[in-house]
N, CA, C and O of each residue as an XYZ file, in Angstrom:
324
protein
N     -19.180     20.698    -11.192
C     -18.244     20.115    -12.071
C     -16.859     20.790    -12.030
O     -16.757     22.017    -12.020
N     -15.827     19.989    -12.007
C     -14.511     20.572    -11.886
C     -14.132     21.237    -13.232
O     -14.532     20.746    -14.288
N     -13.374     22.337    -13.204
C     -12.927     22.959    -14.394
C     -11.754     22.161    -14.977
O     -11.172     21.343    -14.264
N     -11.403     22.361    -16.195
C     -10.272     21.651    -16.790
C      -8.965     21.831    -16.163
O      -8.106     20.953    -16.248
N      -8.765     22.986    -15.506
C      -7.535     23.271    -14.798
C      -7.443     22.779    -13.431
O      -6.375     22.800    -12.819
N      -8.629     22.294    -12.883
C      -8.645     21.801    -11.535
C      -8.432     20.295    -11.582
O      -9.222     19.585    -12.205
N      -7.372     19.785    -10.931
C      -7.214     18.277    -10.993
C      -8.302     17.576    -10.210
O      -8.711     18.044     -9.147
N      -8.754     16.503    -10.709
C      -9.710     15.641    -10.042
C      -8.981     14.943     -8.893
O      -7.800     14.610     -8.988
N      -9.737     14.729     -7.787
C      -9.216     13.951     -6.692
C      -8.830     12.466     -7.046
O      -9.559     11.813     -7.792
N      -7.750     11.969     -6.540
C      -7.482     10.605     -6.888
C      -8.571      9.602     -6.439
O      -9.251      9.741     -5.422
N      -8.652      8.644     -7.259
C      -9.689      7.573     -6.986
C      -9.323      6.626     -5.743
O      -8.191      6.167     -5.590
N     -10.314      6.396     -4.935
C     -10.047      5.408     -3.857
C      -9.942      4.032     -4.472
O     -10.545      3.710     -5.496
N      -9.113      3.213     -3.762
C      -8.881      1.866     -4.266
C      -9.522      0.825     -3.365
O      -9.570      1.009     -2.149
N     -10.023     -0.278     -3.949
C     -10.418     -1.391     -3.120
C      -9.205     -2.081     -2.658
O      -8.115     -1.869     -3.189
N      -9.372     -2.929     -1.648
C      -8.196     -3.664     -1.122
C      -7.591     -4.560     -2.232
O      -6.373     -4.732     -2.277
N      -8.417     -5.123     -3.113
C      -7.850     -5.941     -4.172
C      -7.080     -5.135     -5.191
O      -6.051     -5.601     -5.678
N      -7.541     -3.929     -5.538
C      -6.810     -3.067     -6.395
C      -5.515     -2.636     -5.745
O      -4.485     -2.574     -6.415
N      -5.538     -2.346     -4.501
C      -4.263     -1.875     -3.759
C      -3.270     -3.018     -3.731
O      -2.076     -2.822     -3.959
N      -3.762     -4.202     -3.452
C      -2.848     -5.399     -3.406
C      -2.203     -5.648     -4.793
O      -1.055     -6.081     -4.883
N      -2.943     -5.374     -5.831
C      -2.446     -5.631     -7.220
C      -1.362     -4.619     -7.477
O      -0.301     -4.942     -8.012
N      -1.650     -3.334     -7.073
C      -0.672     -2.220     -7.332
C       0.718     -2.479     -6.500
O       1.788     -2.002     -6.880
N       0.597     -3.207     -5.438
C       1.780     -3.533     -4.587
C       2.502     -4.780     -5.117
O       3.280     -5.395     -4.387
N       2.272     -5.130     -6.286
C       2.938     -6.305     -6.844
C       2.273     -7.607     -6.611
O       2.938     -8.639     -6.699
N       1.024     -7.639     -6.324
C       0.237     -8.827     -6.118
C       0.337     -9.360     -4.732
O       0.186    -10.564     -4.527
N       0.583     -8.521     -3.777
C       0.533     -9.072     -2.342
C      -0.844     -9.467     -1.998
O      -1.791     -9.125     -2.706
N      -0.990    -10.198     -0.902
C      -2.311    -10.664     -0.491
C      -3.160     -9.584      0.096
O      -2.655     -8.650      0.719
N      -4.446     -9.704     -0.095
C      -5.443     -8.759      0.482
C      -5.371     -8.891      2.034
O      -5.553     -7.918      2.767
N      -5.096    -10.139      2.499
C      -4.987    -10.430      3.893
C      -3.800     -9.678      4.479
O      -3.878     -9.261      5.635
N      -2.718     -9.483      3.759
C      -1.566     -8.660      4.193
C      -2.022     -7.186      4.469
O      -1.671     -6.560      5.470
N      -2.779     -6.727      3.556
C      -3.311     -5.288      3.704
C      -4.298     -5.201      4.864
O      -4.348     -4.214      5.598
N      -5.084     -6.278      5.004
C      -6.024     -6.246      6.126
C      -5.341     -6.306      7.484
O      -5.794     -5.700      8.454
N      -4.215     -7.068      7.532
C      -3.465     -7.147      8.818
C      -2.838     -5.793      9.170
O      -2.790     -5.399     10.335
N      -2.320     -5.035      8.048
C      -1.743     -3.786      8.240
C      -2.849     -2.751      8.711
O      -2.548     -1.869      9.516
N      -4.087     -2.864      8.217
C      -5.101     -2.030      8.578
C      -5.463     -2.295     10.128
O      -5.609     -1.376     10.934
N      -5.581     -3.581     10.427
C      -5.910     -3.947     11.815
C      -4.836     -3.536     12.840
O      -5.131     -3.292     14.010
N      -3.571     -3.468     12.357
C      -2.485     -2.979     13.198
C      -2.332     -1.504     13.233
O      -1.465     -0.986     13.936
N      -3.146     -0.810     12.498
C      -3.080      0.604     12.463
C      -1.958      1.198     11.582
O      -1.621      2.376     11.703
N      -1.383      0.350     10.689
C      -0.315      0.787      9.860
C      -0.779      1.366      8.519
O      -0.031      2.075      7.845
N      -1.986      1.063      8.156
C      -2.597      1.572      6.956
C      -3.977      2.181      7.156
O      -4.813      1.563      7.817
N      -4.253      3.351      6.624
C      -5.489      3.992      6.888
C      -6.492      3.624      5.777
O      -6.112      3.552      4.608
N      -7.761      3.391      6.129
C      -8.788      3.156      5.197
C      -9.984      4.042      5.435
O     -10.149      4.629      6.504
N     -10.824      4.130      4.405
C     -12.089      4.848      4.486
C     -13.123      3.796      4.303
O     -13.092      3.056      3.320
N     -14.070      3.705      5.252
C     -15.171      2.792      5.183
C     -16.347      3.487      4.635
O     -16.868      4.401      5.275
N     -16.833      3.082      3.398
C     -17.883      3.738      2.680
C     -19.217      3.135      3.129
O     -20.253      3.771      2.935
N     -19.238      1.998      3.689
C     -20.587      1.312      4.105
C     -20.451      0.817      5.455
O     -19.681      1.365      6.244
N     -21.193     -0.250      5.790
C     -21.238     -0.787      7.111
C     -20.320     -1.967      7.384
O     -20.153     -2.377      8.533
N     -19.701     -2.535      6.288
C     -18.875     -3.662      6.407
C     -17.462     -3.444      5.955
O     -17.129     -2.413      5.370
N     -16.639     -4.414      6.229
C     -15.231     -4.229      5.827
C     -15.029     -4.363      4.300
O     -14.009     -3.936      3.759
N     -16.033     -4.970      3.618
C     -15.995     -5.001      2.123
C     -15.995     -3.633      1.497
O     -15.523     -3.443      0.376
N     -16.525     -2.692      2.224
C     -16.672     -1.287      1.696
C     -15.427     -0.516      1.961
O     -15.389      0.647      1.558
N     -14.382     -1.028      2.602
C     -13.130     -0.296      2.904
C     -12.451      0.126      1.582
O     -12.329     -0.666      0.647
N     -12.031      1.355      1.541
C     -11.245      1.899      0.408
C      -9.905      2.501      0.857
O      -9.836      3.057      1.953
N      -8.908      2.415      0.098
C      -7.604      3.029      0.414
C      -7.269      4.193     -0.486
O      -7.369      4.082     -1.708
N      -6.867      5.323      0.104
C      -6.459      6.433     -0.728
C      -5.018      6.177     -1.253
O      -4.137      5.768     -0.496
N      -4.809      6.426     -2.547
C      -3.467      6.102     -3.156
C      -2.291      6.673     -2.413
O      -1.242      6.030     -2.377
N      -2.401      7.879     -1.799
C      -1.351      8.461     -1.027
C      -1.066      7.677      0.209
O       0.090      7.553      0.613
N      -2.101      7.135      0.830
C      -1.873      6.356      2.040
C      -1.198      4.957      1.680
O      -0.371      4.416      2.415
N      -1.617      4.459      0.536
C      -0.975      3.220      0.115
C       0.489      3.455     -0.195
O       1.336      2.648      0.187
N       0.807      4.548     -0.883
C       2.194      4.858     -1.238
C       3.033      5.002      0.017
O       4.134      4.453      0.066
N       2.550      5.739      1.072
C       3.289      5.901      2.281
C       3.505      4.621      2.959
O       4.616      4.365      3.422
N       2.475      3.753      3.059
C       2.571      2.426      3.625
C       3.650      1.583      2.900
O       4.598      1.079      3.502
N       3.456      1.469      1.637
C       4.358      0.656      0.885
C       5.828      1.165      0.848
O       6.779      0.384      0.825
N       5.960      2.501      0.844
C       7.339      3.050      0.939
C       8.076      2.740      2.204
O       9.305      2.671      2.201
N       7.352      2.547      3.307
C       7.988      2.193      4.567
C       8.339      0.749      4.601
O       9.233      0.388      5.367
N       7.692     -0.155      3.810
C       7.883     -1.497      3.938
C       8.731     -2.149      2.818
O       9.115     -3.317      2.893
N       8.993     -1.358      1.810
C       9.667     -1.891      0.691
C      11.175     -2.216      1.078
O      11.883     -1.340      1.574
N      11.586     -3.343      0.868
C      12.937     -3.733      1.278
C      13.847     -3.701     -0.018
O      13.506     -4.107     -1.129
N      15.059     -3.148      0.322
C      15.979     -3.087     -0.795
C      16.444     -4.508     -1.080
O      16.402     -5.341     -0.174
N      16.869     -4.814     -2.253
C      17.245     -6.071     -2.750
C      18.464     -6.549     -1.972
O      19.340     -5.746     -1.651
N      18.537     -7.833     -1.667
C      19.729     -8.428     -0.971
C      20.890     -8.435     -1.953
O      20.685     -8.590     -3.157
N      22.121     -8.266     -1.441
C      23.261     -8.399     -2.349
C      23.384     -9.738     -2.855
O      22.847    -10.686     -2.282
N      24.091     -9.866     -3.942
C      24.363    -11.154     -4.605
C      25.099    -12.123     -3.690
O      25.998    -11.686     -2.972
N      24.778    -13.395     -3.671
C      25.554    -14.343     -2.817
C      27.042    -14.333     -3.243
O      27.889    -14.716     -2.435
N      27.358    -13.955     -4.349
C      28.794    -13.998     -4.710
C      29.511    -12.733     -4.330
O      30.734    -12.674     -4.463
N      28.789    -11.677     -3.844
C      29.408    -10.445     -3.403
C      30.166    -10.697     -1.998
O      29.707    -11.386     -1.087
N      31.291    -10.081     -1.981
C      32.060    -10.198     -0.643
C      31.399     -9.400      0.329
O      31.018     -8.258      0.072
N      31.233     -9.990      1.522
C      30.602     -9.375      2.632
C      31.564     -9.207      3.771
O      32.393    -10.078      4.034
N      31.449     -8.038      4.478
C      32.402     -7.818      5.561
C      32.077     -8.816      6.697
O      30.926     -9.207      6.888
N      33.126     -9.211      7.441
C      32.962    -10.104      8.546
C      32.497     -9.326      9.784
O      33.022     -8.258     10.097
N      31.521     -9.875     10.464
C      30.960     -9.273     11.728
C      31.916     -9.738     12.877
O      32.173    -10.932     13.028
N      32.395     -8.836     13.622
C      33.304     -9.138     14.716
C      32.570     -8.917     15.989
O      33.133     -9.108     17.067
């Protein structure tokens, strides 16, 4: 048993939990990222249903894909020459 001063390891997330944490994106989006090698998973059983994502891996994946908000349509934009 861990002592009170030892932090417990973060809990692994199901794909549904990870998708919800990412603002409700599709589980299929996460599955495509896994298949492309962009997101690491831990398989606890013999099927894809047992895949779990470590919170640090999810944060790294999401941090690379988060897009900054587009400027307002009323904002002046520089002309491309």
